[in-house]
C-alpha positions in Angstrom: 0.0 0.0 0.0 1.1 3.6 -0.7 0.9 6.2 2.1 2.7 9.1 3.8 4.8 9.1 6.9 3.0 11.3 9.3 4.9 10.8 12.6 8.3 9.5 13.8 9.0 8.5 17.4 12.3 6.8 17.9 12.5 4.1 15.2 8.7 3.8 14.8 7.2 5.3 11.7 3.5 6.0 11.5 2.2 5.8 8.0 -1.2 7.0 6.9 -2.8 4.9 4.1 -6.4 5.3 2.9 -7.5 6.7 6.2 -5.8 4.0 8.3 -2.6 4.4 10.3 0.1 1.8 10.5 3.2 1.8 12.8 6.0 0.5 10.7 9.8 -0.2 10.7 12.0 0.6 7.8 13.8 -2.3 6.0 17.5 -2.6 6.7 18.3 -1.8 3.1 17.7 2.0 3.8 20.5 2.0 6.4 22.9 0.4 4.0 22.3 3.0 1.3 22.3 5.9 3.8 18.7 6.8 3.3 16.6 7.7 6.4 12.8 8.0 6.0 11.4 11.4 7.0 8.0 12.8 7.9 6.3 13.7 4.6 7.8 10.8 2.6 5.5 8.9 0.3 6.3 5.2 0.9 5.2 1.7 0.0 4.5 -0.4 3.0 3.8 -4.1 3.6 0.8 -4.2 5.9 1.4 -7.9 6.8 5.0 -7.3 8.1 4.5 -3.6 9.0 7.6 -2.6 7.1 8.5 0.3 4.8 9.6 -1.3 1.6 10.4 1.8 -0.6 10.5 5.6 -0.6 9.3 7.6 -3.6 11.7 10.3 -4.9 11.4 13.5 -2.9 10.3 16.8 -4.3 12.4 18.5 -1.6 13.7 17.8 1.9 15.1 19.7 4.8 17.6 18.7 7.5 16.4 21.2 10.1 13.6 20.3 10.5 13.8 16.7 9.2 10.9 16.7 6.7 10.3 16.0 3.0 7.9 17.0 0.2 6.9 20.3 1.8 4.9 23.0 0.0 5.3 25.9 2.5 7.5 26.6 5.4 6.0 28.8 8.1 9.0 30.5 9.7 7.9 31.3 13.3 9.9 34.1 14.8 9.3 35.8 18.1 9.5 39.5 18.6 10.6 39.1 22.2 11.5 36.3 24.6 13.6 35.2 22.7 14.4 38.5 21.1 13.9 39.0 17.4 16.9 38.1 15.3 16.8 39.3 11.7 19.9 37.2 11.1 18.3 33.9 12.1 15.2 34.9 10.2 17.1 35.5 7.0 19.1 32.3 7.5 15.9 30.3 7.8 14.4 32.0 4.7 17.6 31.2 2.7 17.5 27.6 3.8 13.9 27.0 2.4 14.0 29.2 -0.7 16.7 27.1 -2.3 14.6 24.0 -1.6 11.8 25.4 -3.7 9.7 25.8 -0.6 7.6 28.9 -0.2 8.4 30.8 3.0 5.8 32.5 5.1 6.9 34.5 8.2 4.7 34.5 11.3 5.8 36.9 14.1 4.8 35.8 17.6 4.6 37.4 21.0 3.6 40.9 19.7 1.1 41.0 22.6 4.1 41.3 25.0 5.2 44.6 23.3 3.8 48.1 23.7 2.2 49.7 20.7 5.3 51.8 20.2 7.6 48.8 20.3 5.4 46.9 17.9 5.3 49.8 15.4 9.1 49.6 15.2 8.7 46.3 13.3 6.3 47.7 10.7 9.0 48.7 8.2 10.5 45.2 8.4 7.1 43.6 7.9 6.3 45.8 5.0 9.7 45.1 3.3 9.3 41.3 3.5 5.8 41.5 2.1 7.1 43.8 -0.7 9.6 41.2 -1.9 7.0 38.4 -2.0 7.6 36.8 1.4 4.2 37.0 3.3 4.8 38.3 6.8 2.1 38.6 9.4 1.4 38.5 13.1 0.2 35.2 14.7 -3.1 37.0 15.5 -3.9 37.1 11.7 -5.1 33.5 11.6 -7.7 33.9 8.8 -5.1 35.4 6.5 -2.6 32.6 7.4 -5.2 29.9 6.7 -6.0 31.4 3.3 -2.3 31.4 2.4 -1.7 27.7 3.3 -5.0 26.2 2.0 -4.4 22.9 0.2 -0.8 22.7 1.3 1.6 20.5 3.3 3.2 23.0 5.7 6.1 22.7 8.1 6.7 25.0 11.0 10.3 25.9 11.6 11.8 28.1 14.2 14.0 28.5 17.3 13.0 26.7 20.5 10.5 28.8 22.5 9.2 31.1 19.7 5.7 29.6 19.9 5.3 27.0 17.1 3.0 24.7 19.2 1.2 27.7 20.5 0.4 28.8 16.9 -0.9 25.3 16.1 -3.1 25.4 19.2 -4.5 28.8 18.1 -5.5 27.2 14.8 -6.9 24.0 16.3 -7.4 24.4 20.1 -8.6 20.8 20.5 -5.1 19.5 19.8 -4.0 21.1 23.1 -0.3 20.6 22.3 2.2 21.0 25.1 3.7 24.5 25.3 6.1 26.1 27.7 7.7 29.5 28.3 11.4 30.4 27.8 13.9 29.6 30.6 14.5 32.7 32.6 17.9 31.3 33.7 19.1 30.4 30.2 17.3 33.1 28.2 16.1 30.6 25.6 13.2 28.3 24.9 12.5 25.0 26.6 11.9 22.1 24.3 8.2 21.0 24.3 7.8 19.3 20.9 10.0 16.2 21.0 9.0 14.5 17.8 7.9 15.4 14.3 4.2 14.9 13.4 1.8 15.9 10.7 -1.6 17.2 11.8 -4.7 17.2 9.6 -6.6 20.6 9.5 -9.0 19.6 6.8 -8.0 22.4 4.4 -4.2 21.9 5.0 -1.7 19.8 6.8 0.8 21.1 9.3 4.0 19.4 10.5 5.0 20.3 14.1 8.7 19.8 14.7 11.2 20.2 17.6 12.8 23.6 17.7 16.5 24.3 17.6 19.1 26.6 19.3 21.4 26.9 16.3 20.9 26.5 12.6 23.6 25.4 10.0 22.8 26.3 6.4 22.1 23.3 4.2 23.0 25.0 1.0 26.1 25.6 -1.2 28.0 28.8 -0.5 27.9 29.9 -4.1 24.1 29.6 -4.1 23.6 31.9 -1.2 23.2 34.9 -3.5 20.2 33.2 -5.2 18.4 32.6 -1.8 17.9 36.4 -1.4 14.9 36.8 -3.7 15.2 40.5 -4.1 18.9 40.4 -5.3 19.4 41.2 -9.0 22.2 38.8 -9.9 22.7 40.2 -13.4 26.1 41.6 -12.4 29.2 42.2 -14.6 30.7 38.9 -13.5 28.5 35.8 -13.5 30.1 34.5 -10.3 29.7 37.8 -8.4 29.2 37.2 -4.7 28.1 40.9 -4.1 30.8 41.7 -1.6 33.7 43.7 -3.2 33.3 42.9 -7.0 33.1 45.7 -9.6 29.9 46.1 -11.6 27.8 44.6 -8.9 24.1 45.2 -9.4 23.2 44.2 -5.8 25.6 46.9 -4.4 23.8 49.4 -6.7 20.4 48.2 -5.4 21.7 48.7 -1.8 22.9 52.2 -2.6 19.5 53.0 -4.2 17.6 51.9 -1.1 16.1 48.9 -2.9 17.4 46.4 -0.4 16.9 46.5 3.3 20.3 47.2 4.9 19.9 44.5 7.5 19.2 41.9 4.8 22.4 42.7 3.0 24.4 42.7 6.2 23.0 39.3 7.1 23.9 38.0 3.7 27.5 39.1 4.1 27.6 37.5 7.6 26.4 34.2 6.1 29.2 34.4 3.4 31.7 35.1 6.2 30.3 32.2 8.2 31.0 29.9 5.3 34.6 31.2 5.1 35.1 30.4 8.8 33.7 26.9 8.4 35.9 26.2 5.3 39.1 26.8 7.4 38.5 23.6 9.4 38.6 20.0 8.1 35.3 18.1 8.3 35.1 15.6 11.1 
């Protein structure tokens, strides 16, 4: 039977087939070829042995979170507790754009800010919307539901930003465990401990564990293509938009067409790759 992996706990894979759920184990051949099944995979299972026999080719896949065949990534970012990080936001956007996954940014915890503090984020929200990355507050649920209708959606974001809380807002009866950030550590406490797809009738959402750090799963030379507003028609085809002559992106920046923080975050990512390349892989 053909189905989709909807949950993974330890080495147990729950597969949904024709409205039924089967807890399966993957055949040993996957380990030998270095292929690990992921939530979102379309698989063939043997219902008599409860084994996963094959995995269909993936449209896309992510390593953080571990999911496959995703249409949209909702990038959940808190405005406070933990504090807003434009660098982490742009890093997450870059990570999904090059996987042909549409990013949507949902900003949480705006209710913990004053009106004046919240208004400071308006230029950022307006900019991301202007470059085709829908960006909204977690209180705009109807708008979010319309954007993700008919899609398989993954939530990604730092631990403690409110991913499970957002899902509970959309479907309160799920009553997923939530927690506040650790006052001592200044970062989120893990609440979601496994990856699972939830059915919302009009769409499907994958809830995933959060993370405290994110490594980019893309090639350094492709970073420039992950910033959707960059005009890459520079004088040199391999222009990385740092110090090269005839750089269109630098012209865009000077003309105010690119948000300064976006460009600075891009340069920081390039520098981060330079730092990583100095050390041999373990």
